[in-house]
N, CA, C and O of each residue as an XYZ file, in Angstrom:
444
protein
N       7.483    -18.936     -1.260
C       6.804    -18.786     -2.549
C       7.858    -18.479     -3.600
O       8.732    -17.640     -3.384
N       7.775    -19.146     -4.716
C       8.771    -18.917     -5.767
C       8.590    -17.521     -6.359
O       7.521    -16.921     -6.256
N       9.650    -17.022     -6.974
C       9.627    -15.678     -7.537
C       8.549    -15.474     -8.583
O       7.942    -14.406     -8.655
N       8.308    -16.501     -9.398
C       7.302    -16.390    -10.454
C       5.915    -16.205     -9.856
O       5.174    -15.313    -10.267
N       5.563    -17.039     -8.892
C       4.219    -16.969     -8.298
C       4.017    -15.716     -7.465
O       2.893    -15.228     -7.342
N       5.091    -15.189     -6.892
C       4.984    -13.988     -6.078
C       4.394    -12.835     -6.903
O       3.646    -12.014     -6.373
N       4.725    -12.773     -8.179
C       4.232    -11.709     -9.052
C       2.970    -12.108     -9.805
O       2.166    -11.249    -10.165
N       2.790    -13.397    -10.045
C       1.629    -13.864    -10.815
C       0.345    -13.742    -10.019
O      -0.682    -13.362    -10.580
N       0.365    -14.050     -8.735
C      -0.862    -14.023     -7.938
C      -1.512    -12.634     -7.886
O      -2.726    -12.543     -8.066
N      -0.766    -11.555     -7.651
C      -1.427    -10.241     -7.698
C      -1.997     -9.919     -9.074
O      -3.039     -9.270     -9.175
N      -1.329    -10.362    -10.129
C      -1.826    -10.128    -11.488
C      -3.129    -10.876    -11.711
O      -4.073    -10.335    -12.287
N      -3.180    -12.127    -11.252
C      -4.408    -12.922    -11.381
C      -5.538    -12.258    -10.602
O      -6.657    -12.149    -11.104
N      -5.256    -11.818     -9.388
C      -6.277    -11.155     -8.566
C      -6.759     -9.873     -9.225
O      -7.957     -9.588     -9.210
N      -5.854     -9.096     -9.802
C      -6.227     -7.859    -10.477
C      -7.100     -8.143    -11.683
O      -8.084     -7.440    -11.911
N      -6.758     -9.162    -12.461
C      -7.557     -9.510    -13.638
C      -8.959     -9.929    -13.236
O      -9.934     -9.540    -13.880
N      -9.068    -10.715    -12.184
C     -10.397    -11.140    -11.729
C     -11.194     -9.951    -11.218
O     -12.405     -9.877    -11.425
N     -10.524     -9.023    -10.555
C     -11.209     -7.860     -9.997
C     -11.644     -6.880    -11.076
O     -12.577     -6.107    -10.859
N     -10.993     -6.893    -12.228
C     -11.312     -5.912    -13.252
C     -12.454     -6.367    -14.166
O     -12.818     -5.648    -15.097
N     -13.020     -7.545    -13.914
C     -14.196     -7.982    -14.658
C     -15.332     -7.002    -14.360
O     -15.479     -6.545    -13.227
N     -16.120     -6.684    -15.363
C     -17.254     -5.785    -15.194
C     -18.482     -6.427    -15.806
O     -18.374     -7.357    -16.605
N     -19.643     -5.932    -15.433
C     -20.876     -6.401    -16.035
C     -21.253     -5.479    -17.179
O     -21.156     -4.257    -17.067
N     -21.682     -6.077    -18.280
C     -22.098     -5.336    -19.463
C     -23.479     -5.798    -19.890
O     -23.813     -6.978    -19.778
N     -24.287     -4.853    -20.384
C     -25.605     -5.126    -20.967
C     -25.468     -5.132    -22.481
O     -24.822     -4.254    -23.054
N     -26.068     -6.112    -23.124
C     -26.088     -6.118    -24.590
C     -27.104     -5.079    -25.058
O     -28.298     -5.213    -24.791
N     -26.633     -4.040    -25.758
C     -27.519     -2.979    -26.279
C     -28.323     -3.465    -27.471
O     -29.421     -2.976    -27.733
N     -27.770     -4.426    -28.188
C     -28.389     -4.990    -29.389
C     -28.170     -6.495    -29.365
O     -27.358     -6.993    -28.585
N     -28.886     -7.218    -30.210
C     -28.601     -8.644    -30.355
C     -27.155     -8.765    -30.820
O     -26.747     -8.091    -31.766
N     -26.388     -9.612    -30.168
C     -24.968     -9.700    -30.464
C     -24.544    -11.159    -30.556
O     -25.375    -12.063    -30.653
N     -23.243    -11.363    -30.524
C     -22.678    -12.696    -30.645
C     -21.291    -12.692    -30.037
O     -20.665    -11.642    -29.888
N     -20.823    -13.868    -29.692
C     -19.462    -14.042    -29.218
C     -18.875    -15.242    -29.933
O     -19.579    -16.211    -30.220
N     -17.588    -15.177    -30.220
C     -16.926    -16.276    -30.935
C     -15.576    -16.572    -30.289
O     -15.064    -15.789    -29.489
N     -15.024    -17.702    -30.649
C     -13.760    -18.139    -30.088
C     -12.529    -17.501    -30.701
O     -11.437    -17.608    -30.143
N     -12.685    -16.836    -31.845
C     -11.502    -16.231    -32.466
C     -11.819    -14.856    -33.048
O     -12.961    -14.544    -33.384
N     -10.785    -14.063    -33.154
C     -10.904    -12.719    -33.734
C     -11.274    -12.793    -35.210
O     -11.970    -11.919    -35.728
N     -10.809    -13.832    -35.878
C     -11.111    -13.984    -37.301
C     -12.606    -14.216    -37.525
O     -13.193    -13.660    -38.453
N     -13.215    -15.037    -36.674
C     -14.661    -15.274    -36.790
C     -15.445    -13.989    -36.526
O     -16.412    -13.688    -37.226
N     -15.021    -13.240    -35.513
C     -15.669    -11.957    -35.206
C     -15.544    -11.023    -36.404
O     -16.528    -10.411    -36.818
N     -14.350    -10.912    -36.958
C     -14.120    -10.008    -38.091
C     -14.979    -10.394    -39.291
O     -15.556     -9.530    -39.952
N     -15.062    -11.700    -39.571
C     -15.868    -12.156    -40.706
C     -17.349    -11.830    -40.489
O     -18.026    -11.344    -41.396
N     -17.840    -12.101    -39.284
C     -19.251    -11.816    -39.000
C     -19.535    -10.308    -39.002
O     -20.578     -9.876    -39.493
N     -18.627     -9.521    -38.465
C     -18.795     -8.061    -38.482
C     -18.852     -7.539    -39.916
O     -19.623     -6.632    -40.230
N     -18.029     -8.123    -40.774
C     -17.969     -7.696    -42.173
C     -19.296     -7.930    -42.898
O     -19.726     -7.098    -43.696
N     -19.943     -9.068    -42.618
C     -21.199     -9.385    -43.316
C     -22.446     -8.993    -42.524
O     -23.563     -9.236    -42.980
N     -22.275     -8.400    -41.366
C     -23.413     -8.056    -40.507
C     -24.459     -7.177    -41.180
O     -25.647     -7.372    -40.923
N     -24.087     -6.227    -42.023
C     -25.114     -5.418    -42.687
C     -26.081     -6.230    -43.551
O     -27.224     -5.816    -43.741
N     -25.648     -7.371    -44.073
C     -26.517     -8.255    -44.850
C     -27.106     -9.273    -43.874
O     -26.510    -10.323    -43.634
N     -28.274     -8.961    -43.315
C     -28.843     -9.743    -42.222
C     -29.004    -11.226    -42.563
O     -28.688    -12.079    -41.733
N     -29.486    -11.549    -43.758
C     -29.698    -12.950    -44.123
C     -28.377    -13.720    -44.145
O     -28.284    -14.816    -43.593
N     -27.367    -13.145    -44.778
C     -26.057    -13.790    -44.848
C     -25.438    -13.899    -43.442
O     -24.856    -14.922    -43.080
N     -25.581    -12.816    -42.664
C     -25.053    -12.795    -41.303
C     -25.687    -13.903    -40.456
O     -24.978    -14.663    -39.797
N     -27.020    -13.994    -40.473
C     -27.711    -15.003    -39.670
C     -27.301    -16.419    -40.082
O     -27.087    -17.278    -39.227
N     -27.194    -16.658    -41.375
C     -26.794    -17.979    -41.871
C     -25.403    -18.346    -41.349
O     -25.194    -19.442    -40.830
N     -24.459    -17.418    -41.492
C     -23.081    -17.683    -41.062
C     -22.999    -17.820    -39.544
O     -22.283    -18.687    -39.041
N     -23.716    -16.983    -38.815
C     -23.704    -17.062    -37.359
C     -24.226    -18.422    -36.899
O     -23.610    -19.066    -36.050
N     -25.355    -18.860    -37.452
C     -25.910    -20.145    -37.033
C     -25.024    -21.320    -37.435
O     -24.984    -22.328    -36.729
N     -24.317    -21.209    -38.551
C     -23.339    -22.238    -38.910
C     -22.252    -22.321    -37.836
O     -21.865    -23.407    -37.405
N     -21.769    -21.146    -37.412
C     -20.709    -21.102    -36.402
C     -21.216    -21.574    -35.036
O     -20.476    -22.207    -34.283
N     -22.471    -21.267    -34.719
C     -23.060    -21.756    -33.467
C     -23.151    -23.286    -33.510
O     -22.800    -23.962    -32.542
N     -23.619    -23.818    -34.626
C     -23.741    -25.263    -34.788
C     -22.386    -25.953    -34.630
O     -22.304    -27.044    -34.067
N     -21.326    -25.315    -35.126
C     -19.976    -25.878    -35.021
C     -19.356    -25.671    -33.641
O     -18.264    -26.170    -33.366
N     -20.051    -24.936    -32.774
C     -19.537    -24.681    -31.430
C     -18.521    -23.563    -31.356
O     -17.827    -23.421    -30.349
N     -18.421    -22.755    -32.422
C     -17.432    -21.676    -32.474
C     -17.963    -20.348    -31.944
O     -17.188    -19.494    -31.514
N     -19.288    -20.174    -31.973
C     -19.899    -18.898    -31.575
C     -21.143    -19.148    -30.737
O     -21.696    -20.248    -30.723
N     -21.569    -18.103    -30.042
C     -22.818    -18.106    -29.294
C     -23.591    -16.849    -29.654
O     -23.009    -15.832    -30.033
N     -24.895    -16.929    -29.531
C     -25.749    -15.763    -29.750
C     -25.978    -15.102    -28.401
O     -26.169    -15.787    -27.396
N     -25.961    -13.780    -28.374
C     -26.203    -13.026    -27.148
C     -27.390    -12.114    -27.411
O     -27.304    -11.192    -28.223
N     -28.488    -12.368    -26.733
C     -29.716    -11.601    -26.948
C     -29.597    -10.186    -26.387
O     -28.863     -9.944    -25.429
N     -30.330     -9.258    -26.998
C     -30.396     -7.887    -26.505
C     -30.870     -7.932    -25.050
O     -31.820     -8.639    -24.715
N     -30.192     -7.164    -24.192
C     -30.559     -7.108    -22.784
C     -29.858     -8.125    -21.906
O     -29.971     -8.068    -20.682
N     -29.137     -9.052    -22.510
C     -28.403    -10.044    -21.726
C     -27.250     -9.367    -20.996
O     -26.550     -8.528    -21.562
N     -27.063     -9.737    -19.745
C     -25.952     -9.214    -18.953
C     -24.829    -10.242    -18.984
O     -25.038    -11.420    -18.693
N     -23.633     -9.778    -19.342
C     -22.461    -10.644    -19.405
C     -21.355    -10.059    -18.546
O     -21.295     -8.850    -18.323
N     -20.476    -10.938    -18.064
C     -19.274    -10.508    -17.386
C     -18.213    -10.325    -18.442
O     -18.049    -11.197    -19.295
N     -17.488     -9.228    -18.419
C     -16.507     -9.035    -19.468
C     -15.342     -8.156    -19.070
O     -15.336     -7.493    -18.033
N     -14.362     -8.186    -19.946
C     -13.165     -7.366    -19.805
C     -12.684     -7.048    -21.219
O     -12.805     -7.878    -22.120
N     -12.143     -5.857    -21.411
C     -11.636     -5.491    -22.738
C     -10.490     -6.421    -23.113
O      -9.631     -6.726    -22.285
N     -10.482     -6.868    -24.355
C      -9.408     -7.713    -24.851
C      -8.134     -6.883    -24.920
O      -8.128     -5.795    -25.496
N      -7.061     -7.391    -24.336
C      -5.801     -6.635    -24.293
C      -5.260     -6.332    -25.682
O      -4.744     -5.240    -25.919
N      -5.370     -7.270    -26.588
C      -4.807     -7.098    -27.926
C      -5.671     -6.216    -28.813
O      -5.165     -5.585    -29.741
N      -6.986     -6.166    -28.534
C      -7.900     -5.397    -29.372
C      -9.037     -4.843    -28.517
O     -10.027     -5.538    -28.292
N      -8.913     -3.600    -28.035
C      -9.919     -3.027    -27.138
C     -11.307     -2.860    -27.778
O     -12.261     -2.519    -27.078
N     -11.437     -3.092    -29.086
C     -12.759     -3.012    -29.704
C     -13.549     -4.303    -29.463
O     -14.686     -4.438    -29.915
N     -12.936     -5.243    -28.749
C     -13.600     -6.510    -28.418
C     -13.595     -6.713    -26.919
O     -12.685     -6.279    -26.213
N     -14.645     -7.393    -26.447
C     -14.717     -7.811    -25.051
C     -14.477     -9.307    -24.980
O     -14.877    -10.050    -25.876
N     -13.829     -9.743    -23.927
C     -13.761    -11.158    -23.611
C     -14.858    -11.377    -22.578
O     -14.761    -10.882    -21.455
N     -15.902    -12.116    -22.950
C     -17.071    -12.265    -22.084
C     -17.211    -13.688    -21.560
O     -16.817    -14.664    -22.199
N     -17.787    -13.758    -20.378
C     -18.161    -15.011    -19.712
C     -17.041    -16.033    -19.602
O     -17.284    -17.238    -19.670
N     -15.813    -15.551    -19.431
C     -14.700    -16.503    -19.319
C     -14.734    -17.264    -18.007
O     -14.189    -18.365    -17.925
N     -15.361    -16.705    -16.975
C     -15.467    -17.421    -15.695
C     -16.593    -18.447    -15.744
O     -16.513    -19.485    -15.088
N     -17.638    -18.166    -16.514
C     -18.800    -19.042    -16.595
C     -18.582    -20.142    -17.630
O     -18.899    -21.305    -17.379
N     -18.042    -19.778    -18.793
C     -17.814    -20.723    -19.890
C     -16.377    -20.580    -20.394
O     -16.150    -20.071    -21.492
N     -15.397    -21.033    -19.583
C     -14.000    -20.875    -20.004
C     -13.745    -21.485    -21.379
O     -14.311    -22.537    -21.675
N     -12.939    -20.891    -22.216
C     -12.143    -19.690    -21.978
C     -12.891    -18.397    -22.269
O     -12.280    -17.330    -22.300
N     -14.188    -18.469    -22.481
C     -14.975    -17.282    -22.789
C     -15.075    -17.059    -24.288
O     -14.593    -17.860    -25.089
N     -15.710    -15.956    -24.649
C     -15.916    -15.607    -26.056
C     -15.523    -14.162    -26.283
O     -15.663    -13.325    -25.392
N     -15.034    -13.872    -27.467
C     -14.808    -12.487    -27.877
C     -16.111    -11.972    -28.470
O     -16.808    -12.694    -29.183
N     -16.433    -10.723    -28.172
C     -17.657    -10.111    -28.674
C     -17.362     -8.659    -29.036
O     -16.471     -8.045    -28.450
N     -18.104     -8.103    -29.998
C     -17.872     -6.704    -30.389
C     -18.198     -5.749    -29.238
O     -19.322     -5.747    -28.736
N     -17.242     -4.954    -28.828
C     -17.400     -4.037    -27.689
C     -18.538     -3.039    -27.903
O     -19.242     -2.695    -26.953
N     -18.725     -2.578    -29.125
C     -19.749     -1.570    -29.403
C     -21.174     -2.083    -29.195
O     -22.109     -1.284    -29.138
N     -21.353     -3.387    -29.083
C     -22.686     -3.958    -28.862
C     -23.103     -3.901    -27.394
O     -24.234     -4.254    -27.060
N     -22.202     -3.459    -26.516
C     -22.442     -3.523    -25.075
C     -22.219     -2.172    -24.406
O     -21.476     -1.320    -24.893
N     -22.892     -2.012    -23.270
C     -22.646     -0.853    -22.419
C     -22.439     -1.356    -20.997
O     -22.953     -2.408    -20.618
N     -21.691     -0.605    -20.227
C     -21.436     -0.995    -18.842
C     -22.756     -1.007    -18.088
O     -23.544     -0.066    -18.173
N     -22.985     -2.085    -17.352
C     -24.216     -2.220    -16.572
C     -24.115     -1.318    -15.373
O     -23.155     -1.368    -14.605
N     -25.116     -0.500    -15.231
C     -25.206      0.383    -14.065
C     -25.875     -0.366    -12.940
O     -26.859     -1.073    -13.162
N     -25.356     -0.224    -11.737
C     -25.957     -0.917    -10.605
C     -27.303     -0.269    -10.262
O     -27.550      0.887    -10.603
N     -28.155     -1.019     -9.594
C     -29.458     -0.506     -9.182
C     -29.286      0.666     -8.241
O     -30.131      1.561     -8.206
N     -28.180      0.674     -7.460
C     -27.916      1.768     -6.534
C     -27.597      3.067     -7.264
O     -27.872      4.156     -6.762
N     -27.012      2.941     -8.460
C     -26.587      4.121     -9.215
C     -27.725      4.818     -9.948
O     -27.502      5.869    -10.548
N     -28.931      4.271     -9.922
C     -30.050      4.861    -10.659
C     -30.723      5.934     -9.865
O     -31.687      6.538    -10.336
């Protein structure tokens, strides 16, 4: 095994293992870039403007809507822990979503 792969494989395995399940606490969204997330977060208090911009981005294929109660697979974004990278295994490369919109899903055994 080459030197590069000898170290890359454990890193890949660790990244896959660190995926967690999250519940959407509120209606949320995921987008392909941090800039789109920042723009939507900025206008989120104005619901009409927010919905219009979100649906424009969904139509363009840049964002997705995440309903309250939806369970997503996610991991904290390395560059910005206030964002989650969600559903990258299901819909590569995944979407960035606001971390505060989600809580860690508790297993049925933990209740």
